Wavefront OBJ file of the C-alpha trace (Angstrom):
o trace
v -73.138 25.374 193.295
v -73.209 28.180 190.823
v -70.212 29.748 192.495
v -68.228 26.527 192.277
v -69.002 26.208 188.532
v -67.778 29.740 188.004
v -64.474 29.026 189.701
v -64.059 25.791 187.786
v -64.811 27.602 184.545
v -62.256 30.196 185.431
v -59.634 27.564 186.148
v -60.415 25.805 182.877
v -60.176 29.022 180.912
v -56.866 29.842 182.563
v -55.483 26.486 181.589
v -56.586 26.987 178.016
v -55.111 30.467 177.991
v -51.817 29.252 179.405
v -51.728 26.483 176.853
v -52.304 29.002 174.088
v -49.572 31.222 175.469
v -47.106 28.365 175.709
v -48.053 27.302 172.210
v -47.513 30.821 170.952
v -44.146 30.944 172.697
v -43.223 27.637 171.180
v -44.222 28.848 167.731
v -42.245 32.052 168.259
v -39.224 30.107 169.439
v -39.492 27.714 166.505
v -39.910 30.656 164.139
v -36.946 32.429 165.705
v -34.873 29.307 165.335
v -35.905 28.991 161.695
v -35.200 32.660 161.038
v -31.884 32.453 162.837
v -30.994 29.369 160.867
v -31.927 31.140 157.636
v -29.839 34.158 158.642
v -26.932 31.894 159.501
v -27.259 30.125 156.161
v -27.455 33.487 154.378
v -24.435 34.835 156.228
v -22.395 31.720 155.591
v -23.439 31.563 151.927
v -22.387 35.170 151.433
v -19.115 34.625 153.282
v -18.267 31.455 151.414
v -19.462 32.971 148.106
v -17.036 35.876 148.407
v -14.283 33.431 149.299
v -15.101 31.194 146.326
v -15.108 34.228 144.008
v -11.594 35.156 145.130
v -10.528 31.532 144.813
v -11.598 31.403 141.163
v -9.864 34.704 140.373
v -6.713 33.436 142.094
v -6.413 30.749 139.411
v -4.988 33.284 136.919
v -2.640 32.095 134.208
v 0.894 32.615 135.484
v 2.471 32.491 132.005
v 0.224 35.297 130.773
v 1.030 37.327 133.870
v 4.771 36.735 133.612
v 5.003 37.479 129.884
v 2.616 40.434 129.613
v 1.539 41.456 133.113
v -2.068 40.479 132.332
v -4.290 38.740 134.876
v -6.927 36.366 133.476
v -7.956 32.789 134.135
v -8.768 30.012 131.697
v -12.313 28.718 131.950
v -15.887 28.666 130.758
v -19.282 28.658 132.434
v -19.393 24.873 132.826
v -15.975 24.822 134.499
v -16.853 27.639 136.877
v -20.145 25.944 137.756
v -18.348 22.659 138.438
v -15.737 24.418 140.566
v -18.393 26.167 142.664
v -20.283 22.900 143.144
v -17.051 21.290 144.381
v -16.496 24.185 146.775
v -20.062 23.847 148.046
v -19.669 20.119 148.605
v -16.515 20.724 150.604
v -17.553 23.867 152.494
v -21.113 22.776 153.268
v -20.207 19.331 154.584
v -21.189 19.434 158.273
v -21.152 23.229 158.267
v -24.145 24.541 156.378
v -27.596 23.242 157.212
v -28.918 24.175 153.819
v -30.413 22.547 150.779
v -28.399 23.524 147.697
v -30.365 23.027 144.516
v -27.979 24.245 141.810
v -25.395 26.740 140.568
v -25.734 29.056 137.583
v -22.614 30.656 136.037
v -22.633 33.487 133.498
v -19.323 34.804 132.146
v -20.496 36.756 129.088
v -18.783 40.134 129.006
v -15.636 39.041 130.831
v -13.718 37.566 127.861
v -10.147 38.861 127.573
v -10.654 38.770 123.806
v -13.121 41.656 124.071
v -11.147 44.838 123.250
v -12.404 46.892 126.184
v -11.639 44.093 128.642
v -8.173 43.735 127.149
v -7.576 47.488 127.406
v -8.616 47.423 131.070
v -6.255 44.510 131.653
v -3.426 46.570 130.144
v -4.220 49.475 132.455
v -4.090 47.188 135.464
v -0.755 45.752 134.308
v 0.763 49.238 134.492
v -0.985 50.309 137.697
v 1.446 52.352 139.763
v 4.096 52.501 137.029
v 5.231 55.898 135.852
v 5.130 56.305 132.091
v 8.542 57.958 132.143
v 10.144 54.891 133.691
v 8.473 52.561 131.194
v 9.831 54.432 128.179
v 13.194 55.354 129.656
v 14.824 53.112 127.073
v 16.856 51.186 129.646
v 14.757 48.063 129.185
v 15.357 47.856 125.412
v 18.524 46.754 123.685
v 19.753 46.468 120.106
v 19.243 43.165 118.367
v 22.472 41.301 117.838
v 21.227 39.716 114.622
v 20.657 42.919 112.652
v 23.409 43.210 110.055
v 23.614 45.128 106.827
v 23.554 43.021 103.678
v 26.138 43.879 100.973
v 23.275 44.342 98.502
v 21.589 46.829 100.800
v 18.803 44.508 101.932
v 18.028 44.022 105.585
v 17.595 40.531 107.032
v 14.360 39.348 108.600
v 13.074 36.210 110.272
v 10.861 35.681 107.245
v 8.062 33.979 109.160
v 4.532 33.838 107.780
v 1.208 32.725 109.170
v -0.691 30.519 106.759
v -2.796 28.373 109.102
v -6.423 29.339 108.467
v -7.497 28.365 111.998
v -4.890 30.692 113.480
v -5.848 33.468 111.073
v -9.593 33.113 111.696
v -9.163 33.360 115.471
v -6.958 36.471 115.444
v -8.657 39.325 117.342
v -8.036 41.806 114.496
v -9.734 39.563 111.948
v -7.249 40.741 109.306
v -8.321 44.390 109.674
v -6.533 46.654 107.199
v -5.456 50.189 108.001
v -2.831 52.511 106.556
v -0.656 55.161 108.154
v -0.836 58.739 106.913
v 2.788 59.636 106.224
v 1.820 63.298 105.933
v 0.601 63.181 109.521
v 3.868 61.571 110.582
v 6.014 64.175 108.815
v 4.027 67.000 110.346
v 4.267 65.627 113.873
v 7.901 64.561 113.558
v 8.780 68.170 112.843
v 6.651 69.508 115.702
v 7.960 66.969 118.248
v 11.555 67.024 117.038
v 13.323 65.333 119.959
v 13.504 62.188 122.031
v 11.872 63.990 124.949
v 9.090 65.174 122.704
v 8.275 61.736 121.347
v 8.344 60.193 124.797
v 5.984 62.810 126.085
v 3.684 62.000 123.154
v 3.882 58.288 123.968
v 3.114 58.862 127.641
v 0.024 60.905 126.813
v -1.248 58.723 123.954
v -2.755 55.876 125.962
v -1.797 52.623 127.605
v -1.350 50.738 124.303
v 1.803 52.646 123.327
v 3.407 51.948 126.707
v 2.538 48.273 126.361
v 4.145 48.132 122.906
v 7.297 49.805 124.212
v 7.494 47.451 127.182
v 6.726 44.068 125.625
v 7.298 43.996 121.851
v 10.394 44.046 119.679
v 11.093 45.553 116.285
v 13.728 45.151 113.596
v 16.350 47.082 115.554
v 15.562 46.731 119.276
v 13.888 44.261 121.604
v 12.807 44.462 125.270
v 13.914 40.924 126.193
v 15.164 37.600 124.878
v 11.809 35.810 124.879
v 10.812 33.967 121.747
v 8.325 35.730 119.516
v 6.793 34.566 116.260
v 7.499 37.826 114.422
v 10.841 39.575 114.646
v 9.243 42.786 113.413
v 6.425 43.171 115.940
v 6.184 46.947 115.871
v 6.179 46.737 112.098
v 3.290 44.235 112.326
v 1.294 46.705 114.409
v 1.876 49.342 111.730
v 1.255 47.180 108.641
v -0.745 44.189 109.907
v 0.556 41.677 107.366
v 0.923 38.008 108.313
v 4.283 38.032 106.494
v 7.179 39.303 108.639
v 9.214 40.433 105.618
v 6.289 42.338 104.172
v 5.829 44.263 107.411
v 9.504 45.234 107.423
v 9.465 46.237 103.759
v 6.311 48.302 104.193
v 7.745 50.194 107.165
v 10.988 50.821 105.302
v 9.046 52.419 102.467
v 7.143 54.565 104.942
v 10.398 55.552 106.631
v 11.813 56.580 103.283
v 8.773 58.745 102.510
v 8.994 60.446 105.895
v 12.745 60.989 105.834
v 12.675 62.128 102.205
v 10.062 64.778 103.019
v 11.952 65.950 106.118
v 15.282 66.064 104.290
v 13.743 68.002 101.424
v 12.343 70.472 103.955
v 15.770 70.704 105.611
v 17.405 71.362 102.252
v 15.123 74.276 101.373
v 15.566 75.767 104.852
v 19.330 76.018 104.260
v 20.156 79.152 102.171
v 23.613 77.860 101.251
v 22.235 74.607 99.857
v 19.548 76.448 97.919
v 22.214 78.711 96.411
v 24.349 75.668 95.594
v 21.424 73.960 93.844
v 20.578 77.100 91.898
v 24.140 77.541 90.655
v 24.508 73.865 89.732
v 21.211 73.905 87.839
v 22.268 76.952 85.820
v 25.538 75.276 84.871
v 23.768 72.091 83.739
v 20.751 73.652 81.981
v 21.198 77.377 81.395
v 18.028 79.346 80.836
v 14.371 78.676 81.744
v 14.926 74.938 82.295
v 17.211 75.699 85.224
v 14.282 75.733 87.695
v 13.222 72.202 86.706
v 16.809 70.972 87.012
v 17.089 72.584 90.437
v 14.000 70.695 91.601
v 15.358 67.470 90.097
v 18.675 67.856 91.937
v 16.914 68.727 95.218
v 14.640 65.692 95.098
v 17.510 63.371 94.171
v 19.653 64.767 96.971
v 16.877 64.403 99.559
v 16.252 60.818 98.413
v 19.941 59.921 98.686
v 20.090 61.471 102.144
v 16.941 59.568 103.173
v 18.619 56.281 102.235
v 21.604 57.216 104.402
v 19.209 58.118 107.213
v 17.516 54.719 107.072
v 20.849 52.933 107.296
v 21.724 55.057 110.323
v 18.372 54.182 111.926
v 19.006 50.474 111.302
v 22.330 50.980 113.109
v 20.313 52.349 116.066
v 21.649 55.855 115.565
v 19.707 59.079 115.885
v 18.768 61.217 112.909
v 17.882 64.893 113.365
v 14.320 65.638 112.313
v 15.220 68.865 110.527
v 18.937 68.961 109.733
v 21.294 71.869 109.957
v 24.061 72.456 107.412
v 26.670 70.276 109.117
v 24.375 67.319 109.747
v 24.118 65.958 106.213
v 25.666 62.599 105.392
v 25.709 63.125 101.621
v 26.875 65.888 99.315
v 25.639 67.235 95.984
v 28.571 65.617 94.208
v 27.299 62.137 95.061
v 23.952 62.994 93.456
v 25.312 63.947 90.046
v 25.945 60.377 88.871
v 22.711 58.931 90.204
v 20.278 57.385 87.744
v 17.474 59.536 89.126
v 19.344 62.600 87.768
v 21.097 61.439 84.594
v 18.091 59.572 83.146
v 16.044 62.768 83.235
v 18.629 64.969 81.540
v 18.970 65.306 77.785
v 22.307 64.751 76.036
v 23.259 68.417 76.079
v 22.586 68.706 79.806
v 24.603 65.551 80.494
v 27.523 67.000 78.558
v 27.373 70.277 80.499
v 27.150 68.304 83.743
v 30.312 66.387 82.910
v 32.120 69.557 81.867
v 31.192 71.443 85.053
v 31.399 68.566 87.535
v 34.586 69.776 89.254
v 33.208 73.292 89.648
v 29.945 72.000 91.117
v 31.684 69.653 93.565
v 34.118 72.369 94.634
v 31.191 74.583 95.664
v 30.013 71.994 98.202
v 32.463 72.632 101.034
v 30.623 70.762 103.787
v 32.153 67.818 105.604
v 30.003 64.736 104.929
v 31.925 62.326 107.096
v 28.720 60.953 108.611
v 28.828 62.099 112.216
v 26.776 60.236 114.822
v 24.279 62.604 116.436
v 22.921 62.705 119.969
v 19.808 64.643 119.022
v 16.936 63.642 116.755
v 14.912 60.428 116.676
v 16.104 56.832 116.509
v 14.415 53.879 114.800
v 12.105 53.166 117.761
v 10.919 56.751 117.876
v 10.352 57.032 114.122
v 8.220 53.869 114.225
v 6.393 55.048 117.311
v 5.289 58.115 115.351
v 3.716 55.736 112.849
v 2.091 53.724 115.633
v 0.645 56.879 117.173
v -0.811 57.749 113.776
v -2.840 54.519 113.728
v -6.439 54.413 114.845
v -6.663 53.306 118.473
v -8.874 50.298 117.803
v -6.526 49.016 115.068
v -3.524 49.466 117.330
v -5.213 47.607 120.195
v -6.422 44.688 118.061
v -2.970 44.117 116.571
v -1.473 44.126 120.067
v -4.007 41.446 120.953
v -2.951 39.484 117.858
v 0.685 39.481 118.974
v -0.143 38.406 122.526
v -2.250 35.517 121.252
v 0.335 34.450 118.646
v 3.246 34.586 121.084
v 1.386 32.744 123.849
v 0.770 29.951 121.338
v 4.420 29.473 120.459
v 5.667 29.952 124.025
v 3.129 28.050 126.106
v -0.156 26.728 124.642
v -0.651 25.715 121.018
v -4.380 26.493 121.155
v -4.257 29.706 123.198
v -7.241 31.956 122.514
v -7.913 35.234 124.305
v -11.661 34.580 124.166
v -11.196 31.569 126.453
v -9.605 33.639 129.224
v -11.743 35.614 131.654
v -11.133 38.859 133.514
v -13.985 38.326 135.982
v -16.521 35.820 137.325
v -20.277 35.900 137.860
v -22.489 33.143 139.317
v -25.606 32.403 141.396
v -26.087 29.644 143.983
v -29.469 28.410 145.214
v -29.737 27.555 148.929
v -32.979 26.809 150.776
v -34.965 28.161 147.874
v -33.144 31.513 147.776
v -30.703 32.876 145.178
v -27.312 34.254 146.203
v -25.575 36.312 143.511
v -21.801 36.872 143.369
v -19.567 38.813 140.985
v -15.922 39.816 140.973
v -13.140 40.906 138.638
v -9.447 41.710 138.759
v -8.635 45.086 140.224
l 1 2 3 4 5 6 7 8 9 10 11 12 13 14 15 16 17 18 19 20 21 22 23 24 25 26 27 28 29 30 31 32 33 34 35 36 37 38 39 40 41 42 43 44 45 46 47 48 49 50 51 52 53 54 55 56 57 58 59 60 61 62 63 64 65 66 67 68 69 70 71 72 73 74 75 76 77 78 79 80 81 82 83 84 85 86 87 88 89 90 91 92 93 94 95 96 97 98 99 100 101 102 103 104 105 106 107 108 109 110 111 112 113 114 115 116 117 118 119 120 121 122 123 124 125 126 127 128 129 130 131 132 133 134 135 136 137 138 139 140 141 142 143 144 145 146 147 148 149 150 151 152 153 154 155 156 157 158 159 160 161 162 163 164 165 166 167 168 169 170 171 172 173 174 175 176 177 178 179 180 181 182 183 184 185 186 187 188 189 190 191 192 193 194 195 196 197 198 199 200 201 202 203 204 205 206 207 208 209 210 211 212 213 214 215 216 217 218 219 220 221 222 223 224 225 226 227 228 229 230 231 232 233 234 235 236 237 238 239 240 241 242 243 244 245 246 247 248 249 250 251 252 253 254 255 256 257 258 259 260 261 262 263 264 265 266 267 268 269 270 271 272 273 274 275 276 277 278 279 280 281 282 283 284 285 286 287 288 289 290 291 292 293 294 295 296 297 298 299 300 301 302 303 304 305 306 307 308 309 310 311 312 313 314 315 316 317 318 319 320 321 322 323 324 325 326 327 328 329 330 331 332 333 334 335 336 337 338 339 340 341 342 343 344 345 346 347 348 349 350 351 352 353 354 355 356 357 358 359 360 361 362 363 364 365 366 367 368 369 370 371 372 373 374 375 376 377 378 379 380 381 382 383 384 385 386 387 388 389 390 391 392 393 394 395 396 397 398 399 400 401 402 403 404 405 406 407 408 409 410 411 412 413 414 415 416 417 418 419 420 421 422 423 424 425 426 427 428 429 430 431 432 433 434 435 436 437 438 439 440 441
């Protein structure tokens, strides 16, 4: 009997053991199924998440891309969250066995209105483009509307921005900054040629290339697209919300630069220095001759600078430092100028009138106003001023122009801060967080 009990006990124990083993297998299988399901959900969430990220970035604004080569999409965190929830509802229907409990979107740091993001967007817009081809000059043409006024004044569109909402939302915030004309004069002389200035532009940063490619100035324009300001380069230099004021300010700066360069050219020419010395001695013999020489030199340089500006407005080139045969004006044309006669006493004026023919006969140069192939044109003179600006000022004023022009061309309430250069969000599935981030490359 004892033996039978032992066998029965063994059989019972075996049954219990087998049941435990089967139970363990069942638990393992169930666990494996759960883990596999979780892995499938994770894999599908990650796959769909990457797809949704690309889908959001693919909704870039086509007008912004076409006008300025910039990729950014319009949206905020609520819109992105709603879009992702719609994607989840569509993609998960009958495909994902998961419990989605919410989406969190965070776009801070991706605003196109942030200067660094905007600068990166500019770099991407020129990706693969050679700087030399951008500034070759072939893409710019002379404005047809630029005509000289009989009174010597240049026309302008005359537009102003007075809307406080527009002003308050400008990226530059009305930042003021001036250009050092001494810096410009120094670098104009050292660069001295079209090739030199273009090399300086190519090495100065992406902003200068962007200006050359997309913005117009008083003399040239890259295209026929409507822009609020006619004088966009001048706006970048001056930053006034008055188009005429920007033009006037740049003209004054041009005069200062050209006057300094022409004065330097004059004193580098021995024949002109001798001519000035002789004329001064005839007008004011004695110790006052040196002061008269300086007066004549400054008046001559100023008159030549005015002729230079007119040539620049005609899209001609002006040599940086002129040789003897490159002057457009002669000493004779200076003698009757107010800047000379008002500073002479009666005796000096009388001597000037008496010796006029002798003085004019000494100036044998031909001042027929040749058109030169060397030197810098209007674009290149202004680009020297733009290069002299601080980089942050230059960038912010570029951003101003993009925002202003997008408003008049496409959207009346366009604001760079409402356009994003990337996307970031988190989805919750089966109690786990899945994080996704992407930006334009």
